[in-house]
DSSP file (Angstrom, degrees, kcal/mol; ACC not computed):
  #  RESIDUE AA STRUCTURE BP1 BP2  ACC     N-H-->O    O-->H-N    N-H-->O    O-->H-N    TCO  KAPPA ALPHA  PHI   PSI    X-CA   Y-CA   Z-CA
    1    1 A M              0   0    0      0, 0.0     2,-0.4     0, 0.0     5,-0.2   0.000 360.0 360.0 360.0 139.0   19.0  -42.0   33.0
    2    2 A K  B >   -A    5   0A   0      3,-2.6     3,-2.0     1,-0.1    21,-0.0  -0.984 360.0 -12.0-140.4 127.5   16.7  -40.6   30.4
    3    3 A D  T 3  S-     0   0    0     -2,-0.4     3,-0.1     1,-0.3    -1,-0.1   0.844 129.7 -53.2  52.0  38.3   17.6  -40.1   26.7
    4    4 A G  T 3  S+     0   0    0      1,-0.2     2,-0.4     0, 0.0    -1,-0.3   0.505 116.6 111.5  79.6   4.8   21.3  -40.7   27.5
    5    5 A C  B <  S-A    2   0A   0     -3,-2.0    -3,-2.6     0, 0.0     2,-0.3  -0.940  70.5-122.0-115.9 132.7   21.4  -38.1   30.3
    6    6 A I        -     0   0    0     -2,-0.4     3,-0.1    -5,-0.2    -3,-0.0  -0.549  23.4-171.0 -69.3 128.4   21.8  -38.8   34.0
    7    7 A Q        -     0   0    0      1,-0.3     2,-0.3    -2,-0.3    -1,-0.2   0.819  63.8  -7.0 -91.2 -36.3   18.8  -37.4   35.8
    8    8 A Q        -     0   0    0      2,-0.1     2,-0.4    12,-0.1    -1,-0.3  -0.963  51.0-158.8-162.6 143.1   19.9  -37.9   39.4
    9    9 A V        +     0   0    0     -2,-0.3     2,-0.3    -3,-0.1    -3,-0.0  -0.992  43.6 100.7-123.3 132.9   22.7  -39.5   41.5
   10   10 A G  S    S-     0   0    0     -2,-0.4    -2,-0.1     4,-0.0     0, 0.0  -0.961  70.5 -60.3 173.4 175.8   22.2  -40.3   45.1
   11   11 A T     >  -     0   0    0     -2,-0.3     4,-2.6     1,-0.1     5,-0.3  -0.333  57.1-104.1 -70.0 161.3   21.4  -43.0   47.6
   12   12 A P  H  > S+     0   0    0      0, 0.0     4,-2.6     0, 0.0     5,-0.2   0.900 123.1  49.3 -55.2 -41.4   18.1  -44.8   47.3
   13   13 A L  H  > S+     0   0    0      2,-0.2     4,-2.5     1,-0.2     5,-0.2   0.882 110.9  49.6 -67.3 -37.2   16.6  -42.8   50.2
   14   14 A E  H  > S+     0   0    0      2,-0.2     4,-2.0     1,-0.2    -1,-0.2   0.932 114.5  44.1 -65.0 -45.6   17.8  -39.5   48.8
   15   15 A V  H  < S+     0   0    0     -4,-2.6    -2,-0.2     2,-0.2    -1,-0.2   0.909 117.4  45.1 -66.7 -42.3   16.3  -40.2   45.4
   16   16 A Y  H  < S+     0   0    0     -4,-2.6    -2,-0.2    -5,-0.3    -1,-0.2   0.907 119.1  41.4 -67.6 -42.3   13.1  -41.5   46.8
   17   17 A G  H  < S+     0   0    0     -4,-2.5    -2,-0.2     1,-0.2    -1,-0.2   0.727 131.5  20.0 -81.0 -22.5   12.7  -38.7   49.3
   18   18 A N  S  < S-     0   0    0     -4,-2.0    -1,-0.2    -5,-0.2    -2,-0.2  -0.482  76.0-166.8-147.6  69.7   13.8  -35.8   47.1
   19   19 A P        -     0   0    0      0, 0.0    -4,-0.1     0, 0.0    -3,-0.1  -0.308  21.5-134.4 -62.2 143.0   13.5  -36.7   43.4
   20   20 A A  S    S-     0   0    0      1,-0.1     2,-0.3     2,-0.0   -12,-0.1   0.774  77.2  -9.4 -71.0 -28.5   15.3  -34.2   41.2
   21   21 A N  S  > S-     0   0    0      1,-0.1     4,-2.3   -13,-0.0     5,-0.2  -0.929  80.2 -84.2-159.1 179.0   12.5  -33.8   38.6
   22   22 A K  H  > S+     0   0    0     -2,-0.3     4,-2.4     1,-0.2     5,-0.2   0.858 121.5  56.8 -64.4 -36.6    9.1  -35.3   37.5
   23   23 A F  H  > S+     0   0    0      2,-0.2     4,-1.4     1,-0.2    -1,-0.2   0.949 109.8  44.2 -60.4 -48.6   10.8  -38.0   35.4
   24   24 A V  H  > S+     0   0    0      1,-0.2     4,-2.0     2,-0.2     3,-0.3   0.920 112.8  52.3 -62.3 -44.1   12.7  -39.3   38.5
   25   25 A A  H  < S+     0   0    0     -4,-2.3     8,-0.5     1,-0.2    -1,-0.2   0.887 112.2  45.5 -60.2 -39.7    9.6  -39.1   40.7
   26   26 A G  H  < S+     0   0    0     -4,-2.4    -1,-0.2     1,-0.2     7,-0.2   0.735 111.9  52.9 -75.1 -22.3    7.5  -41.1   38.2
   27   27 A F  H  < S+     0   0    0     -4,-1.4    -2,-0.2    -3,-0.3    -1,-0.2   0.851 100.3  66.9 -82.5 -36.7   10.2  -43.7   37.7
   28   28 A I  S  <>S+     0   0    0     -4,-2.0     5,-0.6    -5,-0.1     0, 0.0  -0.364  78.8  41.8 -86.1 164.4   10.8  -44.6   41.3
   29   29 A G  T   5S-     0   0    0      3,-0.1     4,-0.1     1,-0.1     3,-0.0   0.153  79.4 -83.6  88.4 156.4    8.5  -46.4   43.7
   30   30 A A  T   5S+     0   0    0      1,-0.2     2,-0.2     2,-0.1    -1,-0.1  -0.925 116.5  27.9-144.3 117.2    6.1  -49.3   43.4
   31   31 A P  T   5S-     0   0    0      0, 0.0    -1,-0.2     0, 0.0    -3,-0.0   0.595 112.4-108.0 -70.0 167.3    3.5  -48.7   42.4
   32   32 A S  T   5 -     0   0    0     -2,-0.2    -3,-0.1     1,-0.1    -6,-0.1  -0.190  41.9 -90.6 -64.2 159.1    4.5  -45.8   40.3
   33   33 A M      < -     0   0    0     -5,-0.6     2,-0.4    -8,-0.5    -1,-0.1  -0.277  29.1-138.4 -72.2 153.2    3.5  -42.3   41.4
   34   34 A N        -     0   0    0      2,-0.0     2,-0.4    -2,-0.0    -1,-0.0  -0.860  16.3-144.5-104.4 146.9    0.4  -40.5   40.4
   35   35 A F        -     0   0    0     -2,-0.4     2,-0.4    -9,-0.0   -13,-0.0  -0.932  10.4-166.1-116.8 138.8    0.6  -36.8   39.5
   36   36 A V        -     0   0    0     -2,-0.4     2,-0.4    15,-0.0    -2,-0.0  -0.987  21.7-127.7-123.7 129.0   -2.1  -34.2   40.3
   37   37 A E        +     0   0    0     -2,-0.4     2,-0.3     2,-0.0    36,-0.0  -0.635  39.5 168.1 -78.2 128.3   -2.1  -30.8   38.7
   38   38 A V        -     0   0    0     35,-0.5     2,-0.4    -2,-0.4    13,-0.2  -0.857  32.8-126.5-132.8 167.0   -2.4  -28.0   41.3
   39   39 A T  E     -B   50   0B   0     11,-2.8    11,-2.4    -2,-0.3     2,-0.5  -0.962  23.7-131.4-113.6 136.2   -2.0  -24.3   41.6
   40   40 A I  E     -B   49   0B   0     32,-1.8    31,-4.9    29,-0.5     2,-0.4  -0.781  31.7-178.8 -88.2 124.5    0.3  -22.8   44.3
   41   41 A R  E     -B   48   0B   0      7,-2.8     7,-2.9    -2,-0.5     2,-0.4  -0.959  15.7-149.1-126.8 143.6   -1.5  -20.0   46.2
   42   42 A G  E     +B   47   0B   0     -2,-0.4     2,-0.3     5,-0.2     5,-0.2  -0.915  21.7 162.5-113.8 138.9   -0.2  -17.8   49.0
   43   43 A E  E >   -B   46   0B   0      3,-2.9     3,-1.7    -2,-0.4    -2,-0.0  -0.934  67.6  -6.4-155.5 129.0   -2.3  -16.4   51.8
   44   44 A A  T 3  S-     0   0    0     -2,-0.3     3,-0.1     1,-0.3    -1,-0.0   0.862 129.0 -53.6  54.7  40.0   -1.3  -14.9   55.2
   45   45 A G  T 3  S+     0   0    0      1,-0.2     2,-0.4     0, 0.0    -1,-0.3   0.550 118.8 104.2  76.6   6.8    2.3  -15.9   54.6
   46   46 A E  E <   -B   43   0B   0     -3,-1.7    -3,-2.9    17,-0.0     2,-0.3  -0.926  60.6-138.7-122.1 147.3    1.6  -19.5   53.9
   47   47 A L  E     -B   42   0B   0     11,-0.4    11,-2.7    -2,-0.4     2,-0.3  -0.787  16.4-169.7-103.4 148.7    1.5  -21.4   50.6
   48   48 A R  E     -BC  41  57B   0     -7,-2.9    -7,-2.8    -2,-0.3     2,-0.6  -0.978  18.6-143.4-132.7 147.8   -1.0  -24.0   49.6
   49   49 A A  E     +BC  40  56B   0      7,-2.8     7,-2.8    -2,-0.3     2,-0.3  -0.963  41.8 161.1-105.2 121.9   -1.2  -26.4   46.7
   50   50 A E  E     +BC  39  55B   0    -11,-2.4   -11,-2.8    -2,-0.6     2,-0.2  -0.969  24.7 164.8-145.9 157.4   -4.8  -26.7   45.5
   51   51 A N  E >   - C   0  54B   0      3,-2.4     3,-0.6    -2,-0.3   -13,-0.1  -0.758  64.1 -64.1-147.5-163.5   -7.2  -27.6   42.8
   52   52 A S  T 3  S+     0   0    0     -2,-0.2     3,-0.1     1,-0.2   -14,-0.0   0.699 133.0  22.8 -68.2 -18.5  -11.0  -28.2   42.7
   53   53 A F  T 3  S+     0   0    0      1,-0.1     2,-0.3     0, 0.0    -1,-0.2   0.328 118.2  57.9-127.9   7.5  -10.9  -31.2   45.1
   54   54 A L  E <   +C   51   0B   0     -3,-0.6    -3,-2.4     2,-0.0     2,-0.3  -0.999  44.4 177.5-145.2 140.5   -7.7  -30.8   47.0
   55   55 A R  E     +C   50   0B   0     -2,-0.3     2,-0.4    -5,-0.2    -5,-0.2  -0.875  14.7 173.7-145.7 110.5   -6.1  -28.2   49.3
   56   56 A L  E     -C   49   0B   0     -7,-2.8    -7,-2.8    -2,-0.3     2,-0.3  -0.945  30.0-125.2-122.2 137.9   -2.7  -29.0   51.0
   57   57 A A  E     -C   48   0B   0     -2,-0.4    -9,-0.2    -9,-0.2    -2,-0.0  -0.603  27.4-128.0 -74.6 137.8   -0.5  -26.7   53.1
   58   58 A V        -     0   0    0    -11,-2.7   -11,-0.4    -2,-0.3     5,-0.1  -0.773  29.7-111.9 -86.1 127.5    3.0  -26.5   51.7
   59   59 A P    >>  -     0   0    0      0, 0.0     3,-2.0     0, 0.0     4,-1.1  -0.266  22.2-118.7 -58.1 145.9    5.6  -27.3   54.4
   60   60 A A  H 3> S+     0   0    0      1,-0.3     4,-0.6     2,-0.2     3,-0.4   0.824 113.4  63.2 -55.4 -33.6    7.7  -24.3   55.5
   61   61 A S  H 34 S+     0   0    0      1,-0.2    -1,-0.3     2,-0.1     4,-0.2   0.711 111.2  37.3 -66.6 -19.2   10.8  -26.1   54.3
   62   62 A R  H <> S+     0   0    0     -3,-2.0     4,-1.4     2,-0.1     3,-0.3   0.532  93.4  88.4-105.8 -11.1    9.5  -26.1   50.7
   63   63 A S  H  X S+     0   0    0     -4,-1.1     4,-2.1    -3,-0.4     3,-0.3   0.887  84.0  53.9 -59.4 -43.6    7.8  -22.7   50.7
   64   64 A A  H  < S+     0   0    0     -4,-0.6    -1,-0.2     1,-0.2    -2,-0.1   0.888 110.3  46.6 -61.5 -39.4   10.9  -20.7   49.6
   65   65 A S  H  4 S+     0   0    0     -3,-0.3    -1,-0.2     1,-0.2    -2,-0.2   0.772 119.0  40.9 -75.3 -24.1   11.5  -22.9   46.5
   66   66 A L  H >< S+     0   0    0     -4,-1.4     3,-1.7    -3,-0.3    -2,-0.2   0.657  90.9  86.6 -96.0 -17.5    7.8  -22.8   45.5
   67   67 A A  G >< S+     0   0    0     -4,-2.1     3,-1.9     1,-0.3    -1,-0.1   0.862  83.4  58.0 -54.3 -41.7    7.1  -19.1   46.3
   68   68 A P  G 3  S+     0   0    0      0, 0.0    -1,-0.3     0, 0.0    -2,-0.1   0.756 105.0  53.5 -62.4 -19.8    8.2  -17.9   42.8
   69   69 A G  G X  S+     0   0    0     -3,-1.7     3,-2.1    -4,-0.1   -29,-0.5   0.294  77.8 142.2 -95.5   9.9    5.6  -20.2   41.2
   70   70 A A  T <  S+     0   0    0     -3,-1.9   -29,-0.2     1,-0.3     3,-0.1  -0.244  71.6  16.2 -56.7 138.1    2.7  -18.8   43.2
   71   71 A A  T 3  S+     0   0    0    -31,-4.9     2,-0.3     1,-0.3    -1,-0.3   0.511 105.5 112.0  73.6   9.3   -0.5  -18.5   41.2
   72   72 A K    <         0   0    0     -3,-2.1   -32,-1.8   -32,-0.3    -1,-0.3  -0.803 360.0 360.0-108.2 154.4    0.9  -20.9   38.6
   73   73 A R              0   0    0     -2,-0.3   -35,-0.5   -34,-0.2    -1,-0.1   0.425 360.0 360.0 -83.9 360.0   -0.2  -24.4   37.8
């Protein structure tokens, strides 16, 4: 709950494995999560999350939800 609004309802494994938003992701876990700003880039039909020191392939199961944000931070 944040500011009187429920952010996510689910089992502990559901919430931990698939947080609904950044607030939930930052709230769960011990130690708390760290966040890294990246840009989503597409190349040859694959998406990557990258910045100046990191380059990660986006799993195919997440590509469809991230594709609209390609080239955005």
